[in-house]
C-alpha positions in Angstrom: 85.8 108.8 112.4 87.9 106.0 110.9 87.2 105.0 107.3 88.2 101.6 106.0 88.8 100.0 102.6 91.6 99.5 100.2 90.2 101.2 97.0 91.5 104.6 96.0 88.0 106.0 96.8 88.3 104.8 100.4 91.7 106.5 100.8 90.3 109.7 99.3 87.3 109.6 101.7 89.6 108.9 104.7 91.8 111.9 103.7 88.8 114.2 103.2 86.6 113.2 106.2 88.4 110.8 108.5 90.7 111.0 111.5 92.0 107.6 110.5 92.1 105.1 107.8 91.8 101.3 108.4 93.4 99.0 106.0 93.8 95.2 105.8 95.7 92.5 104.0 98.8 94.7 103.4 102.4 93.8 103.1 104.8 96.6 104.3 105.3 97.6 100.6 101.6 97.8 99.9 100.9 99.6 103.1 103.6 102.2 102.3 102.0 102.8 98.9 98.6 103.3 100.5 100.0 105.7 103.2 101.8 107.7 100.6 98.6 108.0 98.5 96.6 108.9 101.6 99.1 111.7 102.3 98.7 113.0 98.7 94.9 113.1 99.1 95.2 114.8 102.5 97.4 117.5 101.0 94.8 118.1 98.3 92.2 118.7 101.0 94.6 120.7 103.0 94.3 118.4 106.0 96.8 116.4 108.0 97.2 112.8 106.9 94.8 110.6 108.9 96.3 108.1 111.3 96.7 104.6 109.8 95.3 101.4 111.3 95.7 97.9 110.0 93.7 94.8 110.6 96.0 91.8 111.0 94.8 88.3 110.6 96.6 85.2 111.8 97.6 83.3 114.9 100.1 83.7 117.6 101.5 80.5 118.8 104.1 79.4 121.4 105.8 77.4 118.6 104.8 77.8 115.0 105.1 75.1 112.5 105.0 75.3 108.7 101.7 73.4 108.7 100.2 76.1 111.0 101.0 78.8 108.5 99.6 76.8 105.6 96.4 75.9 107.5 95.8 79.5 108.6 96.7 80.9 105.1 94.2 78.4 103.5 91.5 79.5 105.9 92.2 83.2 105.2 92.2 82.7 101.5 88.9 80.7 101.5 87.2 83.2 103.8 88.1 86.3 101.8 88.4 84.8 98.3 92.2 85.6 98.3 95.0 84.0 96.3 96.7 81.6 98.8 100.1 83.3 98.1 98.6 86.7 99.0 97.1 85.2 102.2 100.5 83.8 103.2 102.2 87.1 102.5 99.9 89.1 104.9 99.3 86.5 107.6 100.7 87.2 111.0 101.6 83.8 112.4 104.4 82.6 114.6 105.7 83.3 118.1 106.0 86.8 119.6 109.5 87.4 118.1 108.3 86.7 114.6 105.1 88.8 115.1 107.1 91.7 116.5 109.4 91.6 113.5 106.4 91.7 111.1 104.7 94.4 113.0 107.9 96.5 113.2 108.0 96.5 109.4 104.4 97.6 109.2 105.1 100.4 111.7 108.0 101.5 109.6 105.7 101.5 106.5 103.3 103.9 108.3 100.9 102.0 110.6 100.0 103.6 113.9 97.5 101.2 115.2 96.6 97.5 114.8 93.6 95.3 115.3 94.2 91.6 115.5 91.8 88.9 114.3 93.0 85.6 115.8 92.6 82.2 114.3 94.1 80.6 117.4 92.8 80.4 120.9 92.0 83.9 121.9 93.1 83.9 125.5 96.6 82.6 124.7 96.8 85.0 121.7 96.2 87.9 124.1 99.0 86.8 126.4 101.4 86.4 123.4 100.3 89.9 122.1 101.3 91.4 125.4 104.8 89.9 124.8 104.8 91.3 121.3 104.0 94.8 122.7 107.0 94.5 125.1 109.3 93.5 122.3 108.2 96.5 120.2 108.9 99.1 123.0 
């Protein structure tokens, strides 16, 4: 069972009952803090730390422009009631190289698994995600 949420209570529930924890809207620094806290809770329950998944929002493009990032960040901020600066900080947008760089930092921060919510044409995003996966190997 995977348990999602960013509140401390969610992390505690994931550590106590879950095989995994699913977070969202995290920078590498914020993710590392959550992973560390999840590990602390798991030790309290004498359980292994659950695996860590992260939902990524954004758009993979053959060629990203500044206006693409701003448009997608504004949509993310409006949809989830986020501060636009926070939306820009967590948005995965760009070509495969930029995406691989961002994902590598999240892996280093403790993420094991990713779910991607695309705001760009899905079929092309899947093709570009395959390239990201190759770059990360």
